[in-house]
C-alpha positions as CSV (number, residue, x, y, z in Angstrom):
1,M,0.0,0.0,0.0
2,S,1.5,3.3,-1.1
3,Q,2.0,6.0,1.5
4,P,0.3,9.4,0.9
5,D,2.7,12.0,-0.5
6,D,3.5,14.5,2.2
7,S,6.2,16.4,0.4
8,P,6.2,20.3,0.4
9,I,5.1,20.3,-3.2
10,A,2.2,18.0,-2.5
11,R,1.1,20.1,0.5
12,E,1.3,23.2,-1.6
13,L,-0.8,21.7,-4.3
14,A,-3.4,20.5,-1.8
15,N,-3.5,24.0,-0.3
16,L,-4.0,25.6,-3.7
17,S,-6.8,23.1,-4.5
18,A,-8.6,23.8,-1.2
19,R,-8.3,27.6,-1.7
20,R,-9.6,27.3,-5.3
21,R,-12.6,25.3,-4.1
22,A,-13.3,27.9,-1.4
23,L,-13.3,30.7,-4.0
24,E,-15.6,28.7,-6.3
25,N,-18.1,28.3,-3.5
26,T,-18.0,32.0,-2.4
27,Q,-20.5,34.7,-3.5
28,A,-19.3,38.3,-3.5
29,T,-21.8,41.0,-2.4
30,F,-20.9,44.6,-3.4
31,S,-21.7,47.6,-1.3
32,G,-23.6,49.4,-4.0
33,A,-21.4,52.5,-3.8
34,T,-18.6,53.3,-6.3
35,R,-15.2,52.9,-4.7
36,I,-12.5,55.0,-6.4
37,M,-9.0,53.7,-5.5
38,T,-5.7,55.1,-6.8
39,I,-3.0,52.4,-6.8
40,S,0.2,54.3,-6.0
41,N,3.7,53.8,-4.9
42,Q,6.5,56.2,-6.1
43,K,9.0,53.4,-5.7
44,G,9.2,51.5,-9.0
45,G,9.1,47.7,-9.4
46,V,6.6,47.0,-6.5
47,G,4.0,45.3,-8.7
48,K,1.8,48.4,-8.9
49,T,0.4,48.0,-12.4
50,T,0.4,44.2,-12.0
51,T,-1.7,44.6,-8.9
52,T,-4.0,47.1,-10.6
53,V,-4.9,44.9,-13.6
54,N,-5.1,41.6,-11.7
55,I,-7.3,43.0,-8.9
56,A,-9.5,44.7,-11.5
57,A,-9.9,41.4,-13.4
58,A,-10.5,39.5,-10.2
59,L,-13.2,42.0,-9.1
60,A,-14.9,41.6,-12.5
61,S,-14.8,37.8,-12.2
62,L,-16.6,38.2,-8.8
63,G,-19.4,40.1,-10.6
64,G,-18.2,43.7,-10.1
65,Q,-18.4,46.4,-12.7
66,V,-14.9,47.8,-12.9
67,L,-13.1,50.6,-14.7
68,V,-9.3,50.9,-14.9
69,I,-7.9,54.3,-15.7
70,D,-4.4,54.0,-17.0
71,L,-2.5,57.2,-16.0
72,D,1.0,55.8,-16.6
73,P,2.5,56.9,-20.0
74,Q,4.1,53.5,-20.4
75,G,0.6,52.1,-20.9
76,N,1.4,48.7,-19.3
77,A,-2.1,48.4,-17.7
78,S,-3.7,48.9,-21.1
79,T,-1.5,46.2,-22.6
80,A,-2.3,43.7,-19.8
81,L,-6.0,44.3,-20.3
82,G,-5.7,43.7,-24.1
83,I,-6.6,47.3,-24.9
84,P,-5.2,49.0,-28.1
85,H,-3.3,52.1,-27.1
86,A,-1.3,53.2,-30.2
87,A,-0.5,56.9,-30.4
88,E,-3.6,57.8,-32.4
89,T,-6.0,56.0,-29.9
90,P,-8.3,58.3,-27.9
91,S,-6.9,58.1,-24.4
92,V,-6.8,59.7,-21.0
93,Y,-4.5,62.3,-22.5
94,D,-7.4,63.7,-24.5
95,V,-9.6,63.7,-21.4
96,L,-7.1,65.7,-19.4
97,I,-5.8,68.1,-22.0
98,E,-8.6,68.4,-24.6
99,D,-11.7,68.0,-22.4
100,V,-12.8,64.9,-24.3
101,P,-15.6,63.1,-22.3
102,L,-14.2,60.0,-20.5
103,A,-16.9,57.9,-22.0
104,D,-15.5,58.6,-25.5
105,V,-12.1,57.0,-24.7
106,I,-13.2,54.0,-22.5
107,Q,-12.9,50.6,-24.2
108,P,-14.2,47.2,-22.9
109,S,-11.5,44.6,-22.1
110,P,-11.7,41.3,-24.0
111,E,-11.0,39.7,-20.6
112,N,-14.5,40.3,-19.2
113,E,-17.6,42.3,-20.3
114,R,-17.7,43.9,-16.9
115,L,-14.1,45.2,-17.1
116,L,-13.5,48.6,-18.8
117,C,-10.3,50.6,-19.4
118,A,-9.5,54.2,-20.2
119,P,-6.2,53.6,-21.9
120,S,-2.9,55.6,-21.8
121,T,-0.9,56.5,-24.9
122,I,2.6,57.9,-25.3
123,H,1.1,61.4,-25.5
124,L,0.5,61.2,-21.8
125,A,4.3,61.6,-21.3
126,G,3.9,65.2,-22.1
127,A,0.8,65.8,-20.1
128,E,2.8,66.7,-16.9
129,I,4.1,69.8,-18.7
130,E,0.9,70.7,-20.6
131,L,-1.2,70.4,-17.4
132,V,0.7,73.2,-15.8
133,T,-1.1,75.8,-17.9
134,Q,-4.6,74.2,-17.6
135,V,-7.4,75.7,-15.5
136,A,-8.0,73.6,-12.3
137,R,-5.1,71.4,-13.3
138,E,-5.3,69.2,-10.2
139,Q,-9.0,68.6,-10.7
140,R,-9.2,67.6,-14.4
141,L,-9.6,63.8,-13.8
142,K,-12.0,64.2,-10.9
143,T,-14.3,66.4,-13.0
144,A,-14.2,64.1,-16.0
145,L,-14.8,61.0,-13.8
146,G,-17.6,62.6,-11.9
147,E,-19.4,63.5,-15.1
148,Y,-19.0,60.0,-16.5
149,L,-20.3,58.3,-13.3
150,E,-23.3,60.6,-13.3
151,Q,-24.2,59.7,-16.9
152,R,-23.9,55.9,-16.5
153,D,-27.2,54.0,-16.5
154,E,-25.8,51.6,-13.9
155,P,-23.2,52.4,-11.3
156,L,-19.6,51.1,-11.3
157,D,-18.5,49.1,-8.3
158,F,-14.8,50.0,-8.5
159,V,-12.7,52.6,-10.3
160,L,-9.0,51.7,-10.1
161,I,-6.5,54.4,-11.2
162,D,-3.0,53.2,-12.1
163,C,-0.4,56.0,-11.4
164,P,3.1,56.5,-12.8
165,P,5.9,55.9,-10.2
166,S,6.3,59.6,-9.5
167,L,4.5,62.4,-7.6
168,G,3.8,64.8,-10.4
169,L,0.5,66.3,-11.7
170,L,-0.8,63.0,-13.1
171,T,-0.5,61.3,-9.7
172,I,-2.0,64.4,-8.0
173,N,-5.0,64.2,-10.4
174,A,-5.4,60.6,-9.4
175,F,-5.2,61.4,-5.6
176,T,-7.7,64.2,-6.1
177,A,-10.2,62.0,-8.0
178,A,-10.0,59.1,-5.6
179,T,-11.4,58.5,-2.2
180,E,-9.0,55.6,-1.3
181,V,-5.3,55.0,-1.7
182,F,-4.3,51.4,-2.4
183,L,-0.7,50.8,-1.7
184,P,1.2,47.7,-3.0
185,I,4.4,47.0,-1.0
186,Q,6.9,44.4,-2.1
187,C,8.3,42.1,0.5
188,E,11.9,43.0,-0.2
189,Y,14.7,45.1,1.3
190,Y,13.9,48.9,1.2
191,A,10.2,48.1,1.1
192,L,9.3,51.0,3.3
193,E,11.8,53.4,1.6
194,G,10.0,56.6,0.5
195,L,6.8,55.6,2.2
196,S,6.9,58.5,4.6
197,Q,7.2,60.9,1.7
198,L,4.2,59.3,0.0
199,L,2.1,59.5,3.2
200,G,3.2,63.1,3.5
201,N,1.9,63.8,0.1
202,V,-1.4,62.1,0.8
203,Q,-1.8,64.4,3.9
204,L,-1.1,67.4,1.7
205,I,-3.8,66.3,-0.8
206,Q,-6.2,65.8,2.1
207,K,-5.5,69.2,3.5
208,H,-5.6,71.2,0.2
209,L,-7.5,69.3,-2.4
210,N,-9.3,66.2,-1.3
211,P,-10.2,65.8,2.4
212,R,-12.0,62.5,1.7
213,L,-8.8,60.7,0.6
214,Q,-7.8,57.9,2.9
215,L,-5.1,55.1,2.9
216,T,-7.4,52.1,3.2
217,T,-5.6,49.2,1.6
218,I,-2.1,47.8,1.6
219,L,-1.2,44.6,-0.3
220,L,2.0,42.7,0.2
221,T,3.4,41.6,-3.1
222,M,6.3,39.4,-4.3
223,F,6.2,37.4,-1.1
224,D,8.6,34.5,-1.0
225,A,7.7,32.1,1.8
226,R,11.2,30.5,1.6
227,T,13.0,33.6,2.8
228,R,13.1,35.1,6.3
229,L,13.3,38.6,4.7
230,S,9.8,38.4,3.2
231,Q,8.3,37.4,6.6
232,Q,10.3,40.1,8.3
233,V,9.1,42.8,5.9
234,A,5.5,41.5,6.2
235,D,5.7,41.7,10.0
236,E,7.1,45.2,9.9
237,V,4.4,46.5,7.5
238,R,1.7,44.8,9.6
239,G,3.2,46.4,12.7
240,H,2.9,49.9,11.2
241,F,-0.4,49.5,9.4
242,S,-2.3,46.7,11.1
243,G,-5.8,48.0,10.0
244,E,-4.9,48.6,6.3
245,V,-2.9,45.5,5.4
246,L,-4.8,42.7,3.7
247,E,-4.5,39.2,5.1
248,T,-3.8,37.9,1.6
249,V,-0.2,38.2,0.3
250,I,0.7,37.9,-3.4
251,P,3.5,35.3,-3.9
252,R,6.3,35.6,-6.4
253,S,4.9,33.9,-9.5
254,V,6.2,33.1,-13.0
255,R,2.6,33.1,-14.3
256,V,1.9,36.6,-13.0
257,S,5.1,37.8,-14.8
258,E,4.3,36.0,-18.1
259,A,0.6,37.1,-18.4
260,P,1.2,40.7,-19.7
261,S,3.3,39.5,-22.7
262,F,0.1,37.7,-23.9
263,G,-2.0,40.8,-23.4
264,K,-3.8,39.2,-20.4
265,T,-4.0,39.3,-16.7
266,V,-3.1,36.2,-14.7
267,I,-6.8,35.7,-14.0
268,S,-7.4,34.7,-17.6
269,Y,-3.9,33.5,-18.5
270,D,-3.8,30.8,-15.8
271,G,-6.7,31.2,-13.3
272,N,-5.6,28.1,-11.3
273,S,-2.1,29.4,-10.6
274,A,-1.0,30.5,-7.2
275,G,-0.8,34.1,-8.3
276,A,-4.3,34.1,-9.7
277,I,-5.8,32.5,-6.7
278,A,-4.0,35.0,-4.4
279,Y,-5.3,38.0,-6.4
280,R,-8.8,36.6,-6.4
281,E,-8.6,36.2,-2.6
282,A,-7.3,39.7,-2.2
283,A,-10.1,41.1,-4.4
284,L,-12.7,39.3,-2.3
285,E,-11.1,40.7,0.9
286,I,-11.3,44.2,-0.5
287,V,-15.0,43.7,-1.4
288,R,-15.8,42.4,2.0
289,R,-14.0,45.2,3.8
290,G,-16.0,47.7,1.7
291,V,-19.3,46.1,2.6
292,A,-18.4,46.0,6.3
293,G,-17.4,49.6,6.2
294,A,-20.6,50.6,4.5
295,E,-22.6,48.7,7.1
296,E,-20.7,50.5,9.9
297,G,-21.4,53.8,8.3
298,R,-25.1,53.1,8.2
299,A,-25.2,51.9,11.8
């Protein structure tokens, strides 16, 4: 009689299978309000765009109506969602600089009919300079998004704004338009570097432009369970931000890294992979926190 396989790989596969079944048997209930989250971290390479598109796709897979606004001139979020964003494509640049309605640039993602994207193009690289002379330059995105949400027949559940890794006028527009800051932090050395500056800028936005803005969500990314460093960083972040850090952590994953090269998120590229399951769990946690917060607000 063969003995059951109790190797680390077998245990990991069994754990993934159990988590996948749990997700399949879970129903998500959305709060009914539109949550506008800007995904920001001025430190590059933390998985910011990867987190934006995979959380968006996971939310849509749970039944949410989701809009991604790609504010990064590199356009990586647009690429990952399968959205054309050649130079001549109507984009967020036209919204910010030419007053084009946001509805005119939004495209549906082939990933999911409930997932929409306002793409970036290379023209957005010059928007920082051009915005300087615009009237209400910090409020351009907020105004356009507000008009779009008012004109929709049915409300969106989430708007996720992917920012460039800087603190210029594009990021300020995102902070001013949003009500929540969503911060991905990688579980590596220097993870908290620059975080105090980012939080200081959030406080300035709160004081002068958007008093409703709050840091509500922190997601630990690139977690490697084999290293003590990842666990130490996770413990340090949870110690500083116990109420904001999601329980879910995103592991290092080859599948997550591969997916954008196919114009997909990991949710559609390999929905049974560890990375996809983790992002779906994180999305569910975000939804549940929002519902709990809405219920507390009504109590």
